[in-house]
Each structure stands twice: as structure tokens, then as C-alpha cells.
NUDO-80954 format. One record per atom (N, C-alpha, C): atom name; x, y, z; residue number from 0. Coordinates in Angstrom, 2 decimals. Layout:
residues N
a,east,north,up,k
CA,X,Y,Z,NUM
...
//
This chain:
residues 159
a,east,north,up,k
N,-18.69,22.51,22.99,0
CA,-17.75,23.30,22.22,0
C,-18.37,24.67,21.94,0
N,-17.52,25.62,21.70,1
CA,-17.98,26.99,21.50,1
C,-18.27,27.30,20.04,1
N,-19.13,28.29,19.85,2
CA,-19.44,28.79,18.51,2
C,-18.35,29.78,18.08,2
N,-18.26,29.98,16.77,3
CA,-17.28,30.87,16.17,3
C,-17.27,32.24,16.84,3
N,-18.46,32.80,17.06,4
CA,-18.57,34.14,17.63,4
C,-18.05,34.21,19.06,4
N,-18.02,33.10,19.77,5
CA,-17.61,33.07,21.17,5
C,-16.10,32.92,21.35,5
N,-15.39,32.73,20.27,6
CA,-13.95,32.47,20.33,6
C,-13.20,33.75,20.01,6
N,-12.23,34.07,20.83,7
CA,-11.44,35.29,20.65,7
C,-10.00,34.95,20.27,7
N,-9.43,35.76,19.39,8
CA,-8.02,35.61,19.06,8
C,-7.22,35.84,20.34,8
N,-6.26,34.99,20.57,9
CA,-5.44,35.07,21.79,9
C,-5.93,34.18,22.91,9
N,-7.14,33.63,22.75,10
CA,-7.68,32.72,23.77,10
C,-6.78,31.50,23.89,10
N,-6.48,31.11,25.12,11
CA,-5.59,29.98,25.38,11
C,-6.37,28.90,26.12,11
N,-6.07,27.66,25.79,12
CA,-6.78,26.52,26.37,12
C,-5.75,25.47,26.78,12
N,-5.73,25.14,28.06,13
CA,-4.88,24.06,28.56,13
C,-5.60,22.76,28.23,13
N,-4.89,21.86,27.57,14
CA,-5.53,20.64,27.06,14
C,-5.33,19.44,27.97,14
N,-4.16,19.33,28.55,15
CA,-3.86,18.20,29.42,15
C,-2.43,17.75,29.26,15
N,-2.07,16.73,30.01,16
CA,-0.69,16.22,30.03,16
C,-0.67,14.73,29.77,16
N,0.48,14.26,29.27,17
CA,0.68,12.84,28.98,17
C,2.11,12.49,29.37,17
N,2.27,11.38,30.10,18
CA,3.59,10.89,30.46,18
C,3.97,9.76,29.53,18
N,5.14,9.89,28.91,19
CA,5.64,8.91,27.94,19
C,6.47,7.86,28.67,19
N,5.86,6.72,28.91,20
CA,6.56,5.64,29.60,20
C,7.37,4.82,28.59,20
N,8.34,4.10,29.11,21
CA,9.14,3.21,28.27,21
C,8.23,2.24,27.51,21
N,7.28,1.65,28.22,22
CA,6.38,0.66,27.62,22
C,5.54,1.27,26.51,22
N,4.99,2.47,26.77,23
CA,4.14,3.12,25.76,23
C,4.97,3.53,24.52,23
N,6.18,4.01,24.75,24
CA,7.05,4.41,23.63,24
C,7.34,3.20,22.75,24
N,7.72,2.10,23.36,25
CA,8.05,0.89,22.60,25
C,6.83,0.32,21.88,25
N,5.69,0.31,22.55,26
CA,4.46,-0.25,21.94,26
C,4.05,0.58,20.73,26
N,4.06,1.91,20.87,27
CA,3.70,2.77,19.74,27
C,4.69,2.56,18.59,27
N,5.97,2.58,18.92,28
CA,7.01,2.44,17.90,28
C,6.91,1.10,17.18,28
N,6.68,0.04,17.93,29
CA,6.60,-1.29,17.30,29
C,5.49,-1.34,16.26,29
N,4.42,-0.62,16.52,30
CA,3.28,-0.65,15.62,30
C,3.36,0.39,14.50,30
N,3.91,1.58,14.80,31
CA,3.80,2.68,13.84,31
C,5.12,3.32,13.40,31
N,6.19,3.17,14.14,32
CA,7.44,3.86,13.81,32
C,8.63,3.04,14.32,32
N,8.85,1.85,13.76,33
CA,9.81,0.90,14.33,33
C,11.28,1.24,14.04,33
N,11.70,2.40,14.51,34
CA,13.10,2.76,14.38,34
C,13.83,2.39,15.67,34
N,15.11,2.08,15.56,35
CA,15.89,1.53,16.66,35
C,15.88,2.39,17.92,35
N,15.94,3.71,17.78,36
CA,16.00,4.60,18.95,36
C,14.66,4.78,19.63,36
N,13.58,4.23,19.02,37
CA,12.26,4.21,19.65,37
C,11.98,2.86,20.30,37
N,12.77,1.87,19.98,38
CA,12.50,0.50,20.41,38
C,13.45,-0.05,21.46,38
N,14.64,0.54,21.57,39
CA,15.67,-0.04,22.42,39
C,16.40,1.06,23.19,39
N,16.48,0.91,24.51,40
CA,17.10,1.94,25.35,40
C,18.56,2.19,24.97,40
N,19.33,1.13,24.75,41
CA,20.75,1.30,24.41,41
C,20.91,2.02,23.07,41
N,20.11,1.64,22.08,42
CA,20.16,2.32,20.79,42
C,19.75,3.79,20.94,42
N,18.80,4.04,21.80,43
CA,18.40,5.43,22.06,43
C,19.52,6.22,22.70,43
N,20.24,5.62,23.66,44
CA,21.36,6.30,24.32,44
C,22.48,6.62,23.32,44
N,22.70,5.70,22.38,45
CA,23.76,5.90,21.38,45
C,23.36,6.90,20.28,45
N,22.08,7.22,20.18,46
CA,21.59,8.11,19.12,46
C,21.77,9.57,19.51,46
N,21.44,10.45,18.60,47
CA,21.46,11.89,18.88,47
C,20.50,12.27,20.00,47
N,19.50,11.43,20.26,48
CA,18.51,11.73,21.30,48
C,19.07,11.56,22.71,48
N,20.01,10.63,22.88,49
CA,20.60,10.41,24.20,49
C,19.75,9.57,25.13,49
N,18.73,8.95,24.63,50
CA,17.87,8.10,25.45,50
C,16.74,7.55,24.60,50
N,15.97,6.65,25.17,51
CA,14.82,6.08,24.47,51
C,13.85,7.23,24.16,51
N,13.65,7.49,22.89,52
CA,12.86,8.65,22.45,52
C,11.51,8.22,21.91,52
N,10.49,8.97,22.27,53
CA,9.16,8.76,21.71,53
C,9.17,9.21,20.25,53
N,8.46,8.49,19.41,54
CA,8.25,8.92,18.03,54
C,7.53,10.27,18.04,54
N,7.89,11.14,17.11,55
CA,7.16,12.39,16.99,55
C,5.68,12.16,16.73,55
N,5.39,11.07,15.99,56
CA,3.99,10.73,15.72,56
C,3.28,10.30,16.99,56
N,4.00,9.71,17.93,57
CA,3.43,9.35,19.23,57
C,3.07,10.63,19.99,57
N,3.98,11.61,19.96,58
CA,3.72,12.88,20.64,58
C,2.48,13.55,20.03,58
N,2.40,13.57,18.70,59
CA,1.24,14.16,18.04,59
C,-0.05,13.41,18.34,59
N,0.04,12.08,18.41,60
CA,-1.15,11.27,18.72,60
C,-1.62,11.51,20.15,60
N,-0.67,11.64,21.08,61
CA,-1.04,11.94,22.47,61
C,-1.74,13.29,22.53,61
N,-1.21,14.26,21.79,62
CA,-1.83,15.59,21.75,62
C,-3.26,15.51,21.21,62
N,-3.44,14.78,20.12,63
CA,-4.77,14.65,19.51,63
C,-5.74,13.98,20.47,63
N,-5.29,12.94,21.15,64
CA,-6.15,12.25,22.12,64
C,-6.60,13.21,23.23,64
N,-5.68,14.02,23.71,65
CA,-6.03,14.99,24.76,65
C,-6.95,16.08,24.23,65
N,-6.76,16.51,22.98,66
CA,-7.65,17.51,22.38,66
C,-9.08,16.98,22.31,66
N,-9.22,15.74,21.85,67
CA,-10.56,15.13,21.74,67
C,-11.18,14.98,23.12,67
N,-10.41,14.49,24.08,68
CA,-10.94,14.31,25.45,68
C,-11.37,15.65,26.04,68
N,-10.59,16.71,25.80,69
CA,-10.95,18.02,26.32,69
C,-12.22,18.54,25.65,69
N,-12.35,18.31,24.34,70
CA,-13.58,18.70,23.64,70
C,-14.79,17.96,24.17,70
N,-14.63,16.67,24.47,71
CA,-15.73,15.89,25.03,71
C,-16.11,16.41,26.42,71
N,-15.10,16.78,27.21,72
CA,-15.36,17.35,28.54,72
C,-16.14,18.66,28.40,72
N,-15.72,19.52,27.48,73
CA,-16.41,20.78,27.27,73
C,-17.85,20.55,26.81,73
N,-18.06,19.54,25.98,74
CA,-19.41,19.22,25.51,74
C,-20.28,18.77,26.68,74
N,-19.76,17.89,27.53,75
CA,-20.53,17.44,28.71,75
C,-20.90,18.61,29.62,75
N,-19.94,19.51,29.83,76
CA,-20.21,20.67,30.69,76
C,-21.26,21.59,30.07,76
N,-21.19,21.80,28.76,77
CA,-22.18,22.65,28.08,77
C,-23.56,22.03,28.17,77
N,-23.66,20.72,27.97,78
CA,-24.95,20.03,28.06,78
C,-25.50,20.12,29.48,78
N,-24.65,19.96,30.48,79
CA,-25.08,20.04,31.88,79
C,-25.62,21.43,32.22,79
N,-25.07,22.46,31.59,80
CA,-25.55,23.83,31.82,80
C,-26.79,24.15,30.99,80
N,-27.10,23.28,30.02,81
CA,-28.22,23.52,29.13,81
C,-27.87,24.45,27.98,81
N,-26.58,24.62,27.70,82
CA,-26.14,25.50,26.60,82
C,-26.43,24.85,25.25,82
N,-26.61,25.70,24.25,83
CA,-26.70,25.22,22.88,83
C,-25.33,24.68,22.49,83
N,-25.33,23.56,21.80,84
CA,-24.07,22.89,21.48,84
C,-23.57,23.24,20.08,84
N,-22.31,23.60,19.99,85
CA,-21.66,23.86,18.70,85
C,-20.91,22.60,18.30,85
N,-21.32,21.98,17.22,86
CA,-20.65,20.76,16.74,86
C,-19.68,21.17,15.63,86
N,-18.40,21.10,15.96,87
CA,-17.37,21.54,15.04,87
C,-17.28,20.61,13.84,87
N,-16.83,21.18,12.75,88
CA,-16.61,20.41,11.54,88
C,-15.22,19.80,11.53,88
N,-14.83,19.24,10.41,89
CA,-13.51,18.62,10.32,89
C,-12.41,19.67,10.19,89
N,-11.21,19.21,10.29,90
CA,-10.05,20.07,10.06,90
C,-9.63,19.95,8.60,90
N,-9.47,21.08,7.91,91
CA,-8.98,21.01,6.54,91
C,-7.46,20.80,6.47,91
N,-6.82,20.68,7.64,92
CA,-5.41,20.36,7.63,92
C,-4.61,21.11,8.68,92
N,-3.31,20.91,8.60,93
CA,-2.39,21.58,9.51,93
C,-1.11,21.90,8.75,93
N,-0.28,22.70,9.38,94
CA,1.04,22.96,8.80,94
C,2.00,23.32,9.93,94
N,3.24,23.45,9.57,95
CA,4.26,23.86,10.52,95
C,4.33,22.92,11.72,95
N,4.30,21.62,11.46,96
CA,4.49,20.62,12.52,96
C,5.97,20.59,12.87,96
N,6.27,20.77,14.15,97
CA,7.68,20.77,14.58,97
C,7.86,19.88,15.80,97
N,8.86,19.03,15.71,98
CA,9.33,18.24,16.85,98
C,10.60,18.94,17.31,98
N,10.48,19.78,18.30,99
CA,11.52,20.73,18.68,99
C,12.65,20.09,19.47,99
N,12.29,19.27,20.44,100
CA,13.26,18.55,21.27,100
C,12.77,17.13,21.43,100
N,13.70,16.21,21.68,101
CA,13.26,14.83,21.89,101
C,12.41,14.70,23.15,101
N,11.45,13.81,23.08,102
CA,10.65,13.43,24.24,102
C,11.16,12.06,24.64,102
N,11.72,11.97,25.83,103
CA,12.36,10.74,26.29,103
C,11.47,10.01,27.29,103
N,11.75,8.74,27.47,104
CA,11.01,7.92,28.44,104
C,11.02,8.63,29.79,104
N,9.84,8.76,30.38,105
CA,9.68,9.42,31.67,105
C,9.26,10.87,31.56,105
N,9.37,11.47,30.38,106
CA,8.96,12.86,30.21,106
C,7.44,12.99,30.27,106
N,6.99,14.07,30.87,107
CA,5.57,14.43,30.86,107
C,5.43,15.70,30.04,107
N,4.58,15.63,29.03,108
CA,4.37,16.78,28.15,108
C,2.97,17.33,28.40,108
N,2.91,18.64,28.64,109
CA,1.63,19.34,28.82,109
C,1.36,20.13,27.55,109
N,0.12,20.04,27.07,110
CA,-0.26,20.66,25.81,110
C,-1.22,21.82,26.07,110
N,-1.04,22.89,25.29,111
CA,-1.93,24.05,25.36,111
C,-2.10,24.58,23.94,111
N,-3.26,25.16,23.69,112
CA,-3.58,25.67,22.37,112
C,-3.97,27.14,22.48,112
N,-3.53,27.94,21.51,113
CA,-3.86,29.36,21.49,113
C,-4.43,29.72,20.11,113
N,-5.54,30.43,20.10,114
CA,-6.18,30.88,18.86,114
C,-5.34,32.01,18.28,114
N,-4.90,31.82,17.03,115
CA,-4.08,32.83,16.36,115
C,-4.86,33.67,15.36,115
N,-5.87,33.05,14.74,116
CA,-6.60,33.76,13.69,116
C,-7.97,33.11,13.52,116
N,-8.91,33.89,13.04,117
CA,-10.22,33.35,12.68,117
C,-10.81,34.21,11.59,117
N,-11.59,33.57,10.72,118
CA,-12.24,34.28,9.62,118
C,-13.48,33.49,9.21,118
N,-14.39,34.19,8.57,119
CA,-15.56,33.49,8.05,119
C,-15.14,32.72,6.79,119
N,-15.78,31.61,6.57,120
CA,-15.50,30.80,5.39,120
C,-16.15,31.42,4.18,120
N,-15.39,31.55,3.11,121
CA,-15.94,32.08,1.87,121
C,-16.72,31.05,1.08,121
N,-16.45,29.78,1.31,122
CA,-17.08,28.73,0.52,122
C,-18.15,27.94,1.29,122
N,-18.20,28.10,2.61,123
CA,-19.16,27.36,3.42,123
C,-19.95,28.33,4.31,123
N,-21.09,28.79,3.82,124
CA,-21.90,29.72,4.63,124
C,-22.25,29.11,5.98,124
N,-22.22,29.94,7.01,125
CA,-22.56,29.48,8.35,125
C,-21.39,28.90,9.12,125
N,-20.22,28.93,8.50,126
CA,-19.03,28.38,9.14,126
C,-17.92,29.42,9.19,126
N,-17.10,29.31,10.24,127
CA,-15.88,30.08,10.33,127
C,-14.69,29.14,10.29,127
N,-13.53,29.72,10.05,128
CA,-12.30,28.95,10.03,128
C,-11.39,29.49,11.11,128
N,-10.94,28.60,11.94,129
CA,-10.12,28.95,13.10,129
C,-8.72,28.39,12.91,129
N,-7.72,29.18,13.24,130
CA,-6.34,28.68,13.26,130
C,-5.82,28.79,14.68,130
N,-5.20,27.70,15.15,131
CA,-4.65,27.69,16.50,131
C,-3.31,26.98,16.49,131
N,-2.41,27.47,17.32,132
CA,-1.13,26.80,17.52,132
C,-1.22,26.01,18.82,132
N,-0.90,24.73,18.72,133
CA,-0.85,23.88,19.89,133
C,0.61,23.57,20.17,133
N,0.99,23.74,21.42,134
CA,2.38,23.56,21.84,134
C,2.42,22.54,22.97,134
N,3.44,21.69,22.93,135
CA,3.71,20.75,24.02,135
C,4.97,21.16,24.74,135
N,4.90,21.20,26.07,136
CA,6.01,21.62,26.91,136
C,6.32,20.51,27.91,136
N,7.60,20.16,28.04,137
CA,7.95,19.09,28.98,137
C,8.00,19.61,30.42,137
N,8.30,18.71,31.34,138
CA,8.30,19.04,32.77,138
C,9.40,20.04,33.14,138
N,10.34,20.29,32.26,139
CA,11.40,21.28,32.51,139
C,11.05,22.64,31.90,139
N,9.83,22.74,31.34,140
CA,9.40,24.00,30.74,140
C,9.93,24.22,29.34,140
N,10.46,23.17,28.70,141
CA,11.00,23.28,27.35,141
C,9.94,22.89,26.33,141
N,9.78,23.70,25.28,142
CA,8.87,23.32,24.20,142
C,9.46,22.14,23.44,142
N,8.62,21.14,23.22,143
CA,9.07,19.93,22.52,143
C,8.27,19.67,21.24,143
N,7.12,20.32,21.11,144
CA,6.20,20.01,20.01,144
C,5.40,21.26,19.69,144
N,5.11,21.46,18.40,145
CA,4.29,22.59,18.00,145
C,3.61,22.25,16.67,145
N,2.37,22.68,16.53,146
CA,1.64,22.46,15.29,146
C,0.64,23.61,15.10,146
N,0.47,24.04,13.87,147
CA,-0.52,25.05,13.52,147
C,-1.67,24.33,12.83,147
N,-2.82,24.29,13.48,148
CA,-3.96,23.53,12.98,148
C,-5.11,24.47,12.60,148
N,-5.93,23.99,11.69,149
CA,-7.09,24.72,11.21,149
C,-8.34,23.88,11.45,149
N,-9.46,24.53,11.78,150
CA,-10.71,23.79,11.98,150
C,-11.89,24.62,11.51,150
N,-12.91,23.93,11.02,151
CA,-14.18,24.58,10.70,151
C,-14.99,24.66,11.99,151
N,-15.50,25.87,12.28,152
CA,-16.27,26.10,13.51,152
C,-17.62,26.70,13.10,152
N,-18.73,26.13,13.61,153
CA,-20.04,26.67,13.21,153
C,-20.31,28.04,13.81,153
N,-21.02,28.85,13.03,154
CA,-21.51,30.14,13.55,154
C,-22.85,29.90,14.21,154
N,-23.13,30.69,15.18,155
CA,-24.39,30.55,15.93,155
C,-25.56,30.69,14.95,155
N,-26.39,29.65,14.88,156
CA,-27.57,29.66,14.03,156
C,-27.27,29.54,12.55,156
N,-26.03,29.29,12.19,157
CA,-25.70,29.30,10.77,157
C,-25.33,27.95,10.16,157
N,-24.89,27.04,10.95,158
CA,-24.40,25.77,10.37,158
C,-25.46,24.69,10.43,158
//
């Protein structure tokens, strides 16, 4: 992972893609969001969604899984190059979570994140605070998901 100083506002990062299968939608819904339009194709068709729809929490969880996997990939690459490793801190939260369009069985959503703002932390010396918007786009190029997230990022030699 990169240090605070190495990150530029406007930097964009492709995170990866996830295909929402009927089986995965139903399994997630049965465990975490057991609403009829997430569990049954006919109920989904009769709903405002027009088909078996993934839970918004499923879409967010898929995004988080891809973010973590991409961070792990970046860490492996940095270690292979012999780079100094920046170990990011936790996220103090997010806001503006939007489920813009339904994600239906068979949809593939690609996620990308863009740095919108960064500042030094006033309460944690050696750390910066990064804000990034992560967006999910389906195979038709339609935005289906968006979230504004914040993370603590170490400064070089400071954290």
C-alpha cells in the first residue's frame, strides 16, 4: 500500500469485478437480508426490481472483498520490489452510500475508486486522512453503487 505523500487527489484505482449469480444472491440474502425479492425469482420479477435482485449489502460486501484483495495484491507487489510498506489504519467511517440501480442475477459489477480529498490528521500525528469515492458499474456501463469512504493513511516515517 502507498504512503500518504504518494497519493494524489484524482488518482483512480480499478479494484476488480464480481458477477452476482442467482445462487450467490440467494445465499447472501438467506443469511443477511431475507427479503422476498432477494430470495425468489418470481417475487423479484413482481417487485420494482423486475428480477431477482442482489441485496445492496451484498453489493457493498463484494466491493469490500475486492478492495481488500486489491490491497493484498499491492502489498505483495511492493514486498517483491523491496519497497517500504505502508500499513494503513482503520476507516473512521463512510457516508453517502447509494444503491443507484438494482443489481440483478447475472450482472457483473466492476468497482473503481477515486481519491477526492486528503489532509493531515489533526489528532493523530504521522497520519493522513484520505477520502475516496468508490463506484460500481454494471456490464452496461450503468452506475449501480457508490460510497464515499474515509481511511487513515500513514505518512512516510511518521506512523
